[in-house]
N, C-alpha and C positions, 0 to 999 in steps of 0.2 A: 428681559426687563429686569432692572436692578432693584433691589430691596431698598426701601427707604431707611435712612439713617436714623439713629436715636435723636430725637429732638426735633426732626423734621415734621412738617405738615403731613399727615396721612389722609389718604382718601379711601373711605370705607364704602363698600357698596351697601346701600341700605334697601332691602326688599325689592327684589326683581331685578337687581343689576342695573337698572337704567336711571334710578333716582340717587344721585350721589350726595352724601352728607359729609361736610368737611369736619374732621375731628382733631382735636389738639391733644394727644396723648404721646407719651413716650413708651416705645416698646410694645404697645397694644393697639389694637382696633376694636372699636365698640361692636357688639353683637347686633344682628338685624332685629332680633327678639330677645327680649330680656325677662326672666322670671323674677319673682319677689326676692330670691336669694342672690340675684345678680348674675346668674350664671346664663351663658348664651353661646351661640356658636355663629361666628361671622360667616356670611354667605360667600361662596366661591364663584367660579365661573358659571355662566348659565349655558344651557344647551339651546339649540335652534327651536324657537316656538313656532306653533302653527301660524301665528300672525306675521312672523317674519317671513314665512313662505308665501303668505298672501301678499306681503308688501313688495315681493320680488317679482310679482307678476305672474306667478305659476298658475293662477286661476283668473284668466282674462275675462271670464263672464261677470266677475265681481269688481270690475275696475271703478265704477261709480260708488259702490259701497265702500271700496278700499279707500278712495279719497276722502269720504266722509268720515270713516273710522280714524284714519290717520290725522284728519284735521281735528277731530275732537280730543284725541290723546295730546296733541302738540298744544292745543289751547289750555287743556287742563295743567299740563306741565309748566307752561308759562304763567298761569294764573297762580300756581302753587309758589313759584319762585316770586312773583310779585307781591302776593298777599299774605304769605305765611313767613313770618319772621323767625319763629322759633323752631328748631329742629329737636326731636326727642326720639327714644327708642320705643318701638312697640312693645307692649306687653300682651301675654295671651288674653287677657280680658279685652283688649281691643279687637279681638278676632272672633268674637262670639257670633257675629253675623256671617261669617264667610262659610258657606257650606262647601264640603268637600266631596268630590267624586274621584275616588283613587283609581278606579277602573279605566276612567278616560282622561285623567289628568286635568281636571277642572276645578276652579275656585269660583264660587259666585257669592257675592256680598248682596244679601237680600234686603230690600227696603220695602217696609210696609206701604201699601197704597201705591206701589209701581209694579203691579202684576206679579207679586212675589208668590201668591199662591199657585199660579200656573207654572212659575219656575220651580217651586218645591215639587209639584206633581212631576214635572219632567225629571227631575233629579231622582224622585222615587222610581220612576220607570228604569232610568239608567243605572241606578245602583241596586235595584231590588232583586236581581238574579232571577228574573223571569216571573216573579210575583205579580208585577204590574205590566200591563201592556198599552193601555190607553190612558192617557193623563187625566181626561175628564171623568173617567170612571171613578176616580179616586175622590171620596168626599173632601170638601174643602177643609173640614174640622180635622180630618185625619192627617192632612198635609201640614198641619201646624203642630202636631203632637211632638213633644219634645222627646228625642230619641229615635225617631224614624229616620233622621238624617244627621250625620256627623258634621260638627263645625270644627274649624281650624284650632280653636282654643283648647280642644280635648287632646291634642297631640303634644308630644315632647318638644323641647326647644329645637333640637336638632331636625326632628321631623317637620316642624313648622317651617323652618328655614329652607329645608330641601324643597317643600311644596311651593313656597313663595318664589323660590328661584326658577322652577321648571314647569310649573303648571299653567295652564292658560287661565288667566284672571279676568273676570268681567263683573260689570256693574250695571244696573239700569236705573236711571235717574227721571226726574220729572220736574216740570215747572213748579217752583216751590209753594206758591199759594194755591195753585190748582190741587196740589197733593194735600195741602192743610185743610182746604174746604172739603175734599174728598173724605179726609180722616174725620172731620166733624160731622158730615152727614152720616157716615157709616156708624160712628160710636155714640152720637148724641141724639139722632132723630130717628133711629130705628127702635121699635119697642122691644125687639128681642135681646138688645144688648144691655141687659140689666145689670151685668157685672160692672161695666164702665159707668152706668148711672149711679150705682152705689159707690164705687171706688173714686170716681172723679167729679161726677154730676153733682153730688151733695155737698162736696168741698168747695166747688166753684160758686154754687148758689149761696152757701153759707157766708162766703168770703166777698163776693161780688154783686149781690142782689140786695137792695135796700128793703127791708121788711118782708122777708120771704114768708110764704105761707108754710104752715107746718107739714102739709102733704109734699110740697117741693123739697123741703128740707129732708124728709124721709126717703122720698123715692129718687130725686135727682134726674128726673126724666125729661125735663123741659128747658134745659140749658140753652139760651140763645147764642149765636155766633158772636154777638158783641160781648157777652160775658165769657165766652171761651177766650176771646182775644185778650180780655182784661187779665185772665188767669195766666196766659202765656207770658205776657210782658210783666207781670208782677215779679219783681226780684225776690220775694219770698217763695215763690214756686220752686225754682231751681236751687235755692239754698236748703229747702226741705227734702228734696228728693230729685233724681234725675228725671228728664222728660220721658214719658212714655214713648215707646219706639214707634208709634204711629204718627207722632207729631215731632219727634226728634230731629234735628237737622241731619241731612244725609252725609255731609262730611264728618259729623260726630259719630255716626254709626259705622261708616265704611272707612274712613282715614284715607282719602285719596291722595293725600300729599305724602303719605308714608308708604302706602301699598301701591305699587305701580300697576295699575289695571291696564291689561292689553286692549280690552274693548270696553268703551263707555257707550252703552246702549241708551236709548231715549223712548220714554213712554209714547211720545209723539209720533215715532216711527218703530213701534214695538214689533210688529209682525216681520217687517224687513229686517231689522236688527236681530231678531231672535233667529230668523233663518240663517243669518250670517254666522251667528255663534255657533249653531249646531253643526253647520257645514265646516267651519274651522276646526271644531272638535272632532270631526269625522264621524258625528253620531246622527247626521240627518236621515240616514237609512234606518236607524232604530226608533226614532221618536220624532213627532212634529209638534212644534209649539201651538198649543190650542188657540183657536181664533175666538175673539170676544164677541159675544152676542149682545152685549149691554147696549141699550138705547138711551140711558140716563146717565151716561159717564160725565164726570165733572170735567168741563172745559173752561175756557177763558170767559166766556159769556157768563156762564153760571157763576164763577168765582167773582165777576164783576158785581152781580146781584147781591151776593153776600157783603161785599165791601161797601155797599151804598150807605149803610148805616154806621160804619166805623169812621170816627172823626179823623182829619188829617194828622192830628197829634198821635193817635194811636196807630194810624197806618204807618207812620214814619218809625215808631217804636218797633212794631212788627217787622217792618222791612229790615231794620237794624239786626233784628234777632236772626233772620234768615239770609242776611246779606251775602254770607260766604258761599251758600248754595247757588245764589244768582250768579255770582262772580265765578266760582270754579267751573260750573257746568255751562257757562255762556247763555244764561237766560237774560233777556232784556227786562227792564222794569215794566210792569204791565201799564197799558195806557190809562186805566181807571185809577191808577194809584195817585193819591194827592198827599203829599209829604209836606207842603208848605202852607 
């Protein structure tokens, strides 16, 4: 293959080798990951991934899953091309949600309210050098302790690029409004979440409740879903600080148009997709993904009930806020949504 001449358009592989970004530079190609000082290392050739083996039909018993996973990847790639106009270079700060398992060559972008506690438990078993054996034996709060698992942002630029090129990268997503209602129920309707009540509830009540009672201003423990929606769509909210990760958009946490994920798992098919990921990684003999025993999981019917008191005006504003997650991950507009 001939090297491009000076002044010609270069094609640089950006994150994972399959997502191509057109760059117009002379004599240089842009790095896949760039640090604050502008230093970076452009990725080279990729090696054969476990997903390529799967797609080539080496595991015939996964043919139905194979078709589903391939379809999701293709839909995501097409949606990125259609709806993402600007291309940019990843920074290490973009990679704080990507958990690394160097032993098995895995990168997982965790999304709160999409089974991330159980996936963190699984990674603690895989990376724990025998300290952990059963995911559900690990307390939920321990799974979220900073430092128990390494994230990709902790590595040097060259180490980041090497892992992005060669590791199996996966993400789990969820219907955006079901995830949002789940976050609201967990953080604002549970009496034990006093930190969220103080940190966010008091602010929401102060700003979005007419004539609030002193006790509500002090405790912040009775935020309504309607007030939560007002807070989300208020332009002042994101001007003052980024969204909390529990209601931040998935595309803003995991950058799926910059990081080329090999597997896009869905919460709606969680157990099946989780088994597929562990089998692809060759770790299904070491750990099993925990099955959920929840009987009050947030679903579409429950989300519809919460949206009953949200006016069409604010429903439309909220949809526009989460629109990219609907488009990128191929979720249809909910039937209960009234935007006119």
